[in-house]
DSSP file (Angstrom, degrees, kcal/mol; ACC not computed):
  #  RESIDUE AA STRUCTURE BP1 BP2  ACC     N-H-->O    O-->H-N    N-H-->O    O-->H-N    TCO  KAPPA ALPHA  PHI   PSI    X-CA   Y-CA   Z-CA
    1    1 A M              0   0    0      0, 0.0     2,-0.5     0, 0.0    29,-0.0   0.000 360.0 360.0 360.0 138.9    0.4    3.2  -22.7
    2    2 A V        -     0   0    0      2,-0.0     2,-0.4     7,-0.0     7,-0.0  -0.964 360.0-171.8-116.6 128.9    3.6    5.3  -23.0
    3    3 A C        +     0   0    0     -2,-0.5     2,-0.3     5,-0.0     0, 0.0  -0.941  33.1  83.3-120.1 144.0    3.4    9.1  -22.5
    4    4 A G  S    S-     0   0    0     -2,-0.4    -2,-0.0     4,-0.0     5,-0.0  -0.967  74.0 -31.6 158.2-170.5    6.2   11.5  -23.1
    5    5 A S     >  -     0   0    0     -2,-0.3     4,-2.4     1,-0.1     5,-0.2  -0.172  62.1-103.9 -68.0 167.6    8.0   13.6  -25.6
    6    6 A G  H  > S+     0   0    0      1,-0.2     4,-2.3     2,-0.2     5,-0.2   0.908 123.4  50.5 -60.3 -42.8    8.4   12.5  -29.2
    7    7 A D  H  > S+     0   0    0      1,-0.2     4,-2.4     2,-0.2    -1,-0.2   0.911 109.9  50.1 -63.0 -41.9   12.1   11.5  -28.6
    8    8 A F  H  > S+     0   0    0      1,-0.2     4,-2.5     2,-0.2    -2,-0.2   0.918 111.8  47.4 -62.9 -43.8   11.1    9.5  -25.5
    9    9 A I  H  X S+     0   0    0     -4,-2.4     4,-2.6     2,-0.2    -1,-0.2   0.898 110.5  52.5 -66.2 -39.8    8.4    7.6  -27.4
   10   10 A A  H  X S+     0   0    0     -4,-2.3     4,-2.2     2,-0.2    -1,-0.2   0.922 110.8  47.6 -59.9 -43.9   10.7    6.9  -30.2
   11   11 A E  H  X S+     0   0    0     -4,-2.4     4,-2.3     2,-0.2    -2,-0.2   0.915 110.8  51.2 -63.4 -43.2   13.2    5.5  -27.8
   12   12 A A  H  X S+     0   0    0     -4,-2.5     4,-2.4     1,-0.2    -2,-0.2   0.896 110.2  49.8 -60.9 -41.5   10.5    3.4  -26.1
   13   13 A R  H  X S+     0   0    0     -4,-2.6     4,-2.4     2,-0.2    -1,-0.2   0.903 108.8  52.1 -63.3 -40.8    9.5    2.0  -29.5
   14   14 A R  H  X S+     0   0    0     -4,-2.2     4,-2.2     1,-0.2    -2,-0.2   0.931 112.1  45.4 -63.0 -44.4   13.1    1.1  -30.3
   15   15 A Y  H  X S+     0   0    0     -4,-2.3     4,-1.9     2,-0.2     6,-0.2   0.888 110.0  55.7 -65.4 -38.5   13.5   -0.8  -27.0
   16   16 A C  H  <>S+     0   0    0     -4,-2.4     5,-2.4     1,-0.2    -2,-0.2   0.938 110.8  43.5 -59.2 -46.6   10.2   -2.5  -27.5
   17   17 A K  H ><5S+     0   0    0     -4,-2.4     3,-1.3     1,-0.2    -1,-0.2   0.875 110.8  55.5 -67.8 -37.0   11.3   -3.8  -30.9
   18   18 A M  H 3<5S+     0   0    0     -4,-2.2    -1,-0.2     1,-0.3    -2,-0.2   0.842 109.2  47.7 -61.2 -33.7   14.7   -4.8  -29.5
   19   19 A L  T 3<5S-     0   0    0     -4,-1.9    -1,-0.3    -5,-0.1    -2,-0.2   0.335 120.3-109.1 -92.6   6.4   13.0   -6.9  -26.8
   20   20 A G  T < 5S+     0   0    0     -3,-1.3     2,-0.5     1,-0.2    -3,-0.2   0.542  71.8 139.4  83.2   5.4   10.7   -8.6  -29.3
   21   21 A G      < +     0   0    0     -5,-2.4     2,-0.3    -6,-0.2    -1,-0.2  -0.742  13.4 146.8 -90.2 124.9    7.5   -6.8  -28.2
   22   22 A Q        -     0   0    0     -2,-0.5     2,-0.4    -3,-0.1    -9,-0.0  -0.937  30.9-145.4-154.2 133.5    5.1   -5.7  -30.8
   23   23 A M        -     0   0    0     -2,-0.3     3,-0.4     3,-0.0     2,-0.4  -0.805   2.8-147.4-106.1 141.1    1.4   -5.5  -30.7
   24   24 A R  S    S+     0   0    0     -2,-0.4    -2,-0.0     1,-0.2     0, 0.0  -0.793  85.2   9.3 -96.2 147.2   -1.1   -6.0  -33.3
   25   25 A Q  S >  S+     0   0    0     -2,-0.4     3,-1.2     1,-0.1     4,-0.5   0.878  73.9 161.4  52.2  44.2   -4.3   -4.0  -33.3
   26   26 A A  T 3>  +     0   0    0     -3,-0.4     4,-2.8     1,-0.2     5,-0.2   0.601  54.3  86.0 -70.1 -10.6   -3.0   -1.8  -30.5
   27   27 A G  H 3> S+     0   0    0      1,-0.2     4,-2.7     2,-0.2    -1,-0.2   0.860  83.1  57.8 -60.3 -34.2   -5.7    0.8  -31.4
   28   28 A V  H <> S+     0   0    0     -3,-1.2     4,-1.2     2,-0.2    -1,-0.2   0.925 111.5  41.0 -61.7 -43.4   -8.1   -1.0  -29.1
   29   29 A I  H  > S+     0   0    0     -4,-0.5     4,-1.7     1,-0.2     3,-0.3   0.914 114.2  53.1 -69.8 -42.5   -5.8   -0.6  -26.1
   30   30 A A  H  X S+     0   0    0     -4,-2.8     4,-2.4     1,-0.2    -2,-0.2   0.865 102.8  58.6 -61.8 -36.9   -4.9    3.0  -27.2
   31   31 A A  H  X S+     0   0    0     -4,-2.7     4,-2.4     1,-0.2    -1,-0.2   0.900 104.3  50.6 -62.2 -39.1   -8.6    3.9  -27.3
   32   32 A A  H  X S+     0   0    0     -4,-1.2     4,-2.4    -3,-0.3    -1,-0.2   0.902 110.3  50.3 -63.7 -40.1   -9.0    2.9  -23.6
   33   33 A G  H  X S+     0   0    0     -4,-1.7     4,-2.2     2,-0.2    -2,-0.2   0.887 109.8  50.1 -63.9 -40.0   -6.0    5.1  -22.8
   34   34 A I  H  X S+     0   0    0     -4,-2.4     4,-2.8     2,-0.2     5,-0.3   0.936 110.7  48.7 -64.4 -46.2   -7.5    8.0  -24.7
   35   35 A V  H  X>S+     0   0    0     -4,-2.4     4,-2.7     1,-0.2     5,-1.0   0.924 111.3  51.2 -59.4 -44.0  -10.8    7.7  -22.9
   36   36 A A  I  X>S+     0   0    0     -4,-2.4     4,-0.8     1,-0.2     5,-0.7   0.918 115.6  41.0 -60.4 -43.6   -9.0    7.5  -19.6
   37   37 A L  I  <5S+     0   0    0     -4,-2.2    -1,-0.2     1,-0.2    -2,-0.2   0.862 123.9  37.0 -74.2 -35.8   -6.9   10.7  -20.3
   38   38 A E  I  <5S+     0   0    0     -4,-2.8    -2,-0.2    -5,-0.2    -3,-0.2   0.760 133.4  13.6 -90.0 -25.7   -9.8   12.7  -21.9
   39   39 A Q  I  <5S+     0   0    0     -4,-2.7     4,-0.2    -5,-0.3    -3,-0.2   0.638 118.6  52.6-126.9 -21.2  -12.8   11.7  -19.8
   40   40 A M  I ><<S+     0   0    0     -5,-1.0     3,-0.6    -4,-0.8     4,-0.4   0.658  83.6  78.8-101.6 -15.6  -11.9    9.9  -16.6
   41   41 A I  G > <S+     0   0    0     -5,-0.7     3,-1.3     1,-0.3     4,-0.4   0.910  93.4  53.3 -62.9 -40.9   -9.4   12.1  -14.9
   42   42 A E  G 3  S+     0   0    0      1,-0.3     3,-0.4     2,-0.1    -1,-0.3   0.787 108.7  50.2 -64.4 -26.6  -12.1   14.5  -13.6
   43   43 A R  G <> S+     0   0    0     -3,-0.6     4,-1.4    -4,-0.2     3,-0.3   0.376  80.3  93.9 -97.3   6.7  -14.0   11.6  -12.0
   44   44 A L  H <> S+     0   0    0     -3,-1.3     4,-2.2    -4,-0.4    -1,-0.2   0.878  80.8  60.5 -60.3 -37.5  -11.1   10.0  -10.1
   45   45 A E  H  > S+     0   0    0     -3,-0.4     4,-2.4    -4,-0.4    -1,-0.2   0.876 100.6  54.4 -58.8 -37.4  -12.1   12.0   -7.1
   46   46 A E  H  > S+     0   0    0     -3,-0.3     4,-2.3     2,-0.2    -1,-0.2   0.908 107.2  49.9 -64.3 -41.9  -15.5   10.3   -7.1
   47   47 A D  H  X S+     0   0    0     -4,-1.4     4,-1.9     1,-0.2    -2,-0.2   0.899 110.9  50.3 -60.6 -40.5  -13.7    6.9   -7.1
   48   48 A H  H  X S+     0   0    0     -4,-2.2     4,-2.0     2,-0.2    -2,-0.2   0.899 108.9  50.9 -66.9 -40.7  -11.6    8.0   -4.2
   49   49 A Q  H  X S+     0   0    0     -4,-2.4     4,-2.2     1,-0.2    -1,-0.2   0.914 110.0  50.2 -61.6 -42.5  -14.7    9.2   -2.3
   50   50 A H  H  X S+     0   0    0     -4,-2.3     4,-2.4     1,-0.2    -1,-0.2   0.855 107.5  54.0 -66.3 -33.4  -16.3    5.8   -2.9
   51   51 A A  H  X S+     0   0    0     -4,-1.9     4,-3.0     2,-0.2    -1,-0.2   0.895 107.6  50.2 -66.2 -37.6  -13.2    4.1   -1.6
   52   52 A H  H  X S+     0   0    0     -4,-2.0     4,-2.8     2,-0.2    -2,-0.2   0.912 110.5  50.2 -65.3 -40.7  -13.4    6.1    1.6
   53   53 A L  H  X S+     0   0    0     -4,-2.2     4,-2.5     2,-0.2    -2,-0.2   0.920 112.4  47.7 -60.4 -43.2  -17.1    5.1    2.0
   54   54 A L  H  X S+     0   0    0     -4,-2.4     4,-2.8     2,-0.2     5,-0.2   0.947 113.4  46.6 -62.6 -49.2  -16.1    1.5    1.5
   55   55 A G  H  X S+     0   0    0     -4,-3.0     4,-2.2     1,-0.2    -2,-0.2   0.915 112.6  49.9 -60.9 -42.8  -13.2    1.7    4.0
   56   56 A D  H  X S+     0   0    0     -4,-2.8     4,-0.7     1,-0.2    -1,-0.2   0.920 112.9  47.5 -61.2 -43.8  -15.4    3.5    6.6
   57   57 A G  H >< S+     0   0    0     -4,-2.5     3,-1.0     1,-0.2     4,-0.3   0.919 111.3  50.0 -63.2 -43.7  -18.1    0.8    6.1
   58   58 A L  H >< S+     0   0    0     -4,-2.8     3,-1.6     1,-0.3     6,-0.2   0.851 102.2  61.8 -67.1 -33.7  -15.6   -2.0    6.4
   59   59 A R  H 3< S+     0   0    0     -4,-2.2    -1,-0.3     1,-0.3    -2,-0.2   0.756  98.9  58.4 -64.3 -20.5  -14.2   -0.5    9.6
   60   60 A Q  T << S+     0   0    0     -3,-1.0     2,-0.6    -4,-0.7    -1,-0.3   0.575  84.3  96.2 -82.7  -9.4  -17.6   -1.0   11.2
   61   61 A I  S X  S-     0   0    0     -3,-1.6     3,-1.7    -4,-0.3     2,-0.1  -0.726  80.4-124.0 -88.8 120.5  -17.7   -4.7   10.6
   62   62 A R  T 3  S+     0   0    0     -2,-0.6     3,-0.1     1,-0.2    -2,-0.1  -0.398  94.3  26.7 -62.8 132.1  -16.5   -6.7   13.6
   63   63 A G  T 3  S+     0   0    0      1,-0.3    18,-2.7    -2,-0.1    19,-0.4   0.340  98.5 107.4  97.3  -4.7  -13.6   -8.9   12.9
   64   64 A L  E <   -A   80   0A   0     -3,-1.7     2,-0.4    16,-0.2    -1,-0.3  -0.803  49.5-159.3-107.2 148.9  -12.2   -6.9    9.9
   65   65 A S  E     -A   79   0A   0     14,-2.7    14,-2.1    -2,-0.3     2,-0.4  -0.978   8.7-155.5-120.5 139.9   -9.1   -4.8    9.7
   66   66 A V  E     -A   78   0A   0     -2,-0.4    12,-0.2    12,-0.2    10,-0.0  -0.944  18.3-124.8-116.5 135.3   -8.7   -2.1    7.1
   67   67 A M  E    S+A   77   0A   0     10,-2.5    10,-1.4    -2,-0.4     2,-0.1  -0.982  78.7  20.7-131.1 142.1   -5.3   -0.9    5.9
   68   68 A P  S    S-     0   0    0      0, 0.0     3,-0.2     0, 0.0     9,-0.1   0.761  70.6-138.5 -78.5 177.0   -4.2    1.8    5.7
   69   69 A E  S    S+     0   0    0      1,-0.2     2,-0.7    -2,-0.1    -2,-0.1   0.878  99.3  48.4 -63.5 -37.2   -6.1    3.9    8.2
   70   70 A N  S    S-     0   0    0    -15,-0.0     2,-0.3     2,-0.0    -1,-0.2  -0.866  82.9-152.1-110.5  99.1   -6.1    6.8    5.6
   71   71 A I        +     0   0    0     -2,-0.7     5,-0.1    -3,-0.2   -19,-0.1  -0.539  18.2 175.7 -71.9 126.9   -7.2    5.5    2.2
   72   72 A Q        +     0   0    0     -2,-0.3     2,-0.2     3,-0.2    -1,-0.1   0.457  59.1  30.9-116.4  -2.5   -5.5    7.7   -0.5
   73   73 A T  S    S-     0   0    0      2,-0.4   -22,-0.1   -25,-0.1   -21,-0.1  -0.523  98.1 -83.0-131.4-159.4   -6.6    6.0   -3.8
   74   74 A N  S    S+     0   0    0     -2,-0.2    38,-2.5   -23,-0.1     2,-0.4   0.166  98.5  96.6 -97.0  16.8   -9.5    4.0   -5.1
   75   75 A I  E     - B   0 111A   0     36,-0.2     2,-0.5    34,-0.0    -2,-0.4  -0.909  52.9-169.2-111.0 132.0   -8.0    0.8   -3.5
   76   76 A V  E     - B   0 110A   0     34,-3.2    34,-2.9    -2,-0.4     2,-0.4  -0.985   4.6-160.3-122.5 125.5   -9.1   -0.6   -0.2
   77   77 A F  E     +AB  67 109A   0    -10,-1.4   -10,-2.5    -2,-0.5     2,-0.3  -0.884  21.7 159.3-102.2 134.5   -7.2   -3.4    1.6
   78   78 A F  E     +AB  66 108A   0     30,-2.5    30,-3.3    -2,-0.4     2,-0.3  -0.973  11.9 179.2-148.3 162.5   -9.0   -5.4    4.3
   79   79 A R  E     -A   65   0A   0    -14,-2.1   -14,-2.7    -2,-0.3     2,-0.2  -0.989  35.6 -97.5-157.8 159.5   -8.7   -8.8    6.0
   80   80 A L  E >   -A   64   0A   0     -2,-0.3     3,-0.6     3,-0.2   -16,-0.2  -0.577  27.8-136.8 -73.7 144.2  -10.2  -10.9    8.7
   81   81 A L  T 3  S+     0   0    0    -18,-2.7    -1,-0.1    -2,-0.2   -17,-0.1   0.697  96.3  74.0 -74.1 -18.3   -8.4  -10.6   12.0
   82   82 A E  T 3  S-     0   0    0    -19,-0.4     2,-0.2     1,-0.2    -1,-0.2   0.764 109.1 -81.5 -70.8 -27.6   -8.7  -14.4   12.4
   83   83 A G    <>  -     0   0    0     -3,-0.6     4,-1.1     1,-0.1     3,-0.4  -0.704  39.3 -74.7 141.1 167.2   -6.0  -15.3    9.8
   84   84 A E  H  > S+     0   0    0      1,-0.2     4,-1.6    -2,-0.2     5,-0.2   0.826 117.4  61.7 -66.8 -35.6   -5.1  -15.8    6.2
   85   85 A N  H  > S+     0   0    0      1,-0.3     4,-1.4     2,-0.2    -1,-0.2   0.892 106.3  46.9 -59.6 -38.5   -6.9  -19.1    5.7
   86   86 A L  H  > S+     0   0    0     -3,-0.4     4,-2.7     1,-0.2    -1,-0.3   0.777 103.3  63.1 -75.0 -24.8  -10.2  -17.5    6.5
   87   87 A N  H  X S+     0   0    0     -4,-1.1     4,-2.8     2,-0.2    -1,-0.2   0.890 102.2  50.7 -64.0 -36.6   -9.4  -14.7    4.1
   88   88 A V  H  X S+     0   0    0     -4,-1.6     4,-2.3     2,-0.2    -2,-0.2   0.926 111.2  47.8 -64.8 -44.0   -9.4  -17.2    1.3
   89   89 A K  H  X S+     0   0    0     -4,-1.4     4,-2.7     2,-0.2    -2,-0.2   0.906 112.3  50.2 -62.1 -40.3  -12.8  -18.6    2.5
   90   90 A L  H  X S+     0   0    0     -4,-2.7     4,-2.9     2,-0.2    -2,-0.2   0.928 109.6  49.9 -64.4 -44.7  -14.1  -15.0    2.7
   91   91 A M  H  X S+     0   0    0     -4,-2.8     4,-2.3     2,-0.2    10,-0.2   0.914 112.6  47.6 -59.1 -43.0  -12.9  -14.2   -0.8
   92   92 A T  H  X S+     0   0    0     -4,-2.3     4,-1.7     2,-0.2    -2,-0.2   0.926 112.7  48.3 -64.4 -44.9  -14.6  -17.3   -2.1
   93   93 A R  H  X S+     0   0    0     -4,-2.7     4,-1.1     1,-0.2    -2,-0.2   0.904 111.1  50.3 -63.6 -42.0  -17.8  -16.6   -0.3
   94   94 A L  H ><>S+     0   0    0     -4,-2.9     5,-2.8     1,-0.2     3,-0.6   0.906 108.0  53.4 -62.9 -41.3  -17.8  -13.0   -1.6
   95   95 A G  H ><5S+     0   0    0     -4,-2.3     3,-1.0     1,-0.2    -1,-0.2   0.869 104.2  56.6 -60.2 -37.0  -17.3  -14.2   -5.1
   96   96 A E  H 3<5S+     0   0    0     -4,-1.7    -1,-0.2     1,-0.2    -2,-0.2   0.804 111.2  43.1 -66.5 -28.5  -20.3  -16.5   -4.8
   97   97 A I  T <<5S-     0   0    0     -4,-1.1    -1,-0.2    -3,-0.6    -2,-0.2   0.285 125.0 -98.0-105.1  12.0  -22.5  -13.5   -3.9
   98   98 A G  T < 5S+     0   0    0     -3,-1.0     2,-0.7    -4,-0.3    -3,-0.2   0.581  82.5 125.5  93.3  10.5  -21.1  -11.2   -6.6
   99   99 A V      < -     0   0    0     -5,-2.8     2,-0.6    -6,-0.2    -1,-0.2  -0.908  47.7-152.9-104.5 114.3  -18.6   -9.1   -4.6
  100  100 A R        +     0   0    0     -2,-0.7    11,-0.4    -3,-0.1     2,-0.3  -0.764  25.1 157.6 -95.5 122.4  -15.2   -9.4   -6.4
  101  101 A V        -     0   0    0     -2,-0.6     9,-0.2   -10,-0.2    -6,-0.1  -0.928  27.0-140.3-133.3 160.7  -12.0   -9.0   -4.4
  102  102 A L  E     -C  109   0A   0      7,-2.0     7,-3.2    -2,-0.3     2,-0.3  -0.940  20.9-114.4-121.5 144.9   -8.5  -10.1   -5.0
  103  103 A P  E     +C  108   0A   0      0, 0.0     2,-0.3     0, 0.0     5,-0.2  -0.578  27.6 179.8 -75.8 139.0   -5.9  -11.5   -2.6
  104  104 A M  E >   -C  107   0A   0      3,-3.2     3,-1.7    -2,-0.3    -2,-0.0  -0.740  64.4 -63.6-137.3  86.3   -2.8   -9.5   -2.0
  105  105 A G  T 3  S-     0   0    0     -2,-0.3    -1,-0.2     1,-0.3     0, 0.0  -0.556 118.6 -16.0  65.1-130.5   -0.6  -11.3    0.5
  106  106 A P  T 3  S+     0   0    0      0, 0.0    -1,-0.3     0, 0.0     2,-0.2   0.488 128.9  80.0 -82.3  -0.5   -2.6  -11.6    3.7
  107  107 A W  E <  S- C   0 104A   0     -3,-1.7    -3,-3.2   -28,-0.1     2,-0.4  -0.642  71.6-134.9-104.9 158.8   -5.0   -8.8    2.6
  108  108 A L  E     -BC  78 103A   0    -30,-3.3   -30,-2.5    -5,-0.2     2,-0.5  -0.923  22.9-143.7-107.8 142.7   -8.0   -8.7    0.3
  109  109 A R  E     -BC  77 102A   0     -7,-3.2    -7,-2.0    -2,-0.4     2,-0.4  -0.918  16.7-177.2-113.8 126.7   -8.1   -5.9   -2.2
  110  110 A A  E     -B   76   0A   0    -34,-2.9   -34,-3.2    -2,-0.5     2,-0.4  -0.951   9.5-160.4-118.8 144.6  -11.3   -4.1   -3.3
  111  111 A V  E     -B   75   0A   0     -2,-0.4     2,-0.4   -11,-0.4   -36,-0.2  -0.984   9.3-149.8-130.5 132.5  -11.3   -1.4   -5.9
  112  112 A T        +     0   0    0    -38,-2.5     2,-0.3    -2,-0.4   -61,-0.1  -0.801  34.9 148.3 -94.5 143.3  -13.8    1.4   -6.7
  113  113 A H    >   -     0   0    0     -2,-0.4     3,-2.3   -67,-0.1   -69,-0.0  -0.904  50.8 -39.1-158.5-178.6  -14.0    2.4  -10.3
  114  114 A Y  T 3  S+     0   0    0     -2,-0.3     3,-0.1     1,-0.3   -74,-0.0  -0.291 125.1  30.9 -54.2 132.1  -16.2    3.8  -13.1
  115  115 A G  T 3  S+     0   0    0      1,-0.2     2,-0.6    -3,-0.0    -1,-0.3   0.312  94.8 104.7  98.1  -9.0  -19.6    2.1  -12.9
  116  116 A I    <   -     0   0    0     -3,-2.3    -1,-0.2     4,-0.0     2,-0.1  -0.935  51.1-178.4-106.6 115.4  -19.4    1.7   -9.1
  117  117 A G     >  -     0   0    0     -2,-0.6     4,-2.0    -3,-0.1     5,-0.2  -0.430  44.1 -90.1-106.2-178.4  -21.7    4.2   -7.3
  118  118 A R  H  > S+     0   0    0      1,-0.2     4,-2.4     2,-0.2     5,-0.2   0.895 126.4  51.8 -58.7 -42.6  -22.5    5.0   -3.7
  119  119 A E  H  > S+     0   0    0      1,-0.2     4,-2.5     2,-0.2    -1,-0.2   0.886 107.2  52.8 -63.7 -38.0  -25.3    2.6   -3.6
  120  120 A D  H  > S+     0   0    0      2,-0.2     4,-2.6     1,-0.2    -1,-0.2   0.897 108.9  50.3 -62.9 -39.4  -23.1   -0.2   -4.9
  121  121 A V  H  X S+     0   0    0     -4,-2.0     4,-2.7     2,-0.2    -2,-0.2   0.933 109.8  50.3 -64.6 -44.8  -20.6    0.6   -2.1
  122  122 A R  H  X S+     0   0    0     -4,-2.4     4,-2.0     1,-0.2    -2,-0.2   0.918 112.3  46.9 -60.1 -43.9  -23.4    0.4    0.4
  123  123 A I  H  X S+     0   0    0     -4,-2.5     4,-2.8     2,-0.2    -1,-0.2   0.917 110.9  52.2 -63.1 -43.7  -24.6   -3.0   -1.0
  124  124 A A  H  X S+     0   0    0     -4,-2.6     4,-3.0     2,-0.2     5,-0.2   0.922 108.2  51.0 -60.2 -44.5  -21.0   -4.3   -1.0
  125  125 A V  H  X S+     0   0    0     -4,-2.7     4,-2.5     1,-0.2    -1,-0.2   0.929 111.9  47.6 -58.9 -44.7  -20.5   -3.4    2.7
  126  126 A T  H  X S+     0   0    0     -4,-2.0     4,-2.2     2,-0.2    -2,-0.2   0.926 113.5  47.3 -61.3 -45.6  -23.7   -5.1    3.6
  127  127 A Q  H  X S+     0   0    0     -4,-2.8     4,-2.7     1,-0.2    -2,-0.2   0.902 111.8  50.2 -64.1 -41.1  -22.7   -8.2    1.6
  128  128 A I  H  X S+     0   0    0     -4,-3.0     4,-2.9    -5,-0.2    -1,-0.2   0.908 108.3  53.4 -64.3 -40.8  -19.3   -8.2    3.1
  129  129 A E  H  X S+     0   0    0     -4,-2.5     4,-2.1    -5,-0.2    -2,-0.2   0.930 111.6  45.0 -61.4 -45.4  -20.7   -8.0    6.6
  130  130 A Y  H  X S+     0   0    0     -4,-2.2     4,-2.4     2,-0.2    -2,-0.2   0.917 113.4  50.3 -62.4 -44.5  -23.0  -11.0    5.9
  131  131 A A  H  X S+     0   0    0     -4,-2.7     4,-2.8     2,-0.2     5,-0.2   0.892 108.9  51.3 -63.6 -39.5  -20.1  -13.0    4.4
  132  132 A V  H  X S+     0   0    0     -4,-2.9     4,-2.6     2,-0.2     5,-0.2   0.936 111.2  47.9 -61.8 -46.1  -17.8  -12.2    7.3
  133  133 A A  H  X S+     0   0    0     -4,-2.1     4,-1.4    -5,-0.2    -2,-0.2   0.902 113.2  49.2 -60.0 -41.2  -20.5  -13.4    9.8
  134  134 A D  H  X S+     0   0    0     -4,-2.4     4,-0.8     2,-0.2    -2,-0.2   0.943 113.3  44.7 -64.6 -49.1  -21.0  -16.6    7.7
  135  135 A V  H >< S+     0   0    0     -4,-2.8     3,-0.8     1,-0.2    -2,-0.2   0.914 114.4  48.7 -62.9 -44.2  -17.2  -17.4    7.4
  136  136 A L  H 3< S+     0   0    0     -4,-2.6    -1,-0.2     1,-0.2    -2,-0.2   0.758 106.6  57.9 -70.3 -23.6  -16.6  -16.7   11.2
  137  137 A A  H 3<        0   0    0     -4,-1.4    -1,-0.2    -5,-0.2    -2,-0.2   0.713 360.0 360.0 -78.7 -20.2  -19.6  -18.9   12.1
  138  138 A T    <<        0   0    0     -4,-0.8    -1,-0.2    -3,-0.8    -2,-0.2   0.448 360.0 360.0 -90.8 360.0  -18.1  -22.0   10.3
């Protein structure tokens, strides 16, 4: 999505065409952008609160490190203190039990978003705690 003045958008369209980029049925993507701008901005604070809950819960799990100490968005980075190889095992184990995280270098990334509530965060922390114990025990 591109936001800006009419002149800015015209310039962006010109560059897009010059570089060969053109989308068909872009209305589907534009619709998501409209919903985000019109309905989701007010609830961003809720996502950030849930990320703080997640980070606080993860900090209580022995063997995990959470970065940064002060979470400022809806993204939480964490990792096992044991090393990157075990982080891959942890990510795989979490995926098997329905907790989705992505690798970002030596860290795992978890994101709170629309549809993730306080109870979901609590369940995720519990599942992560069990998965950490399982991975460290092997």
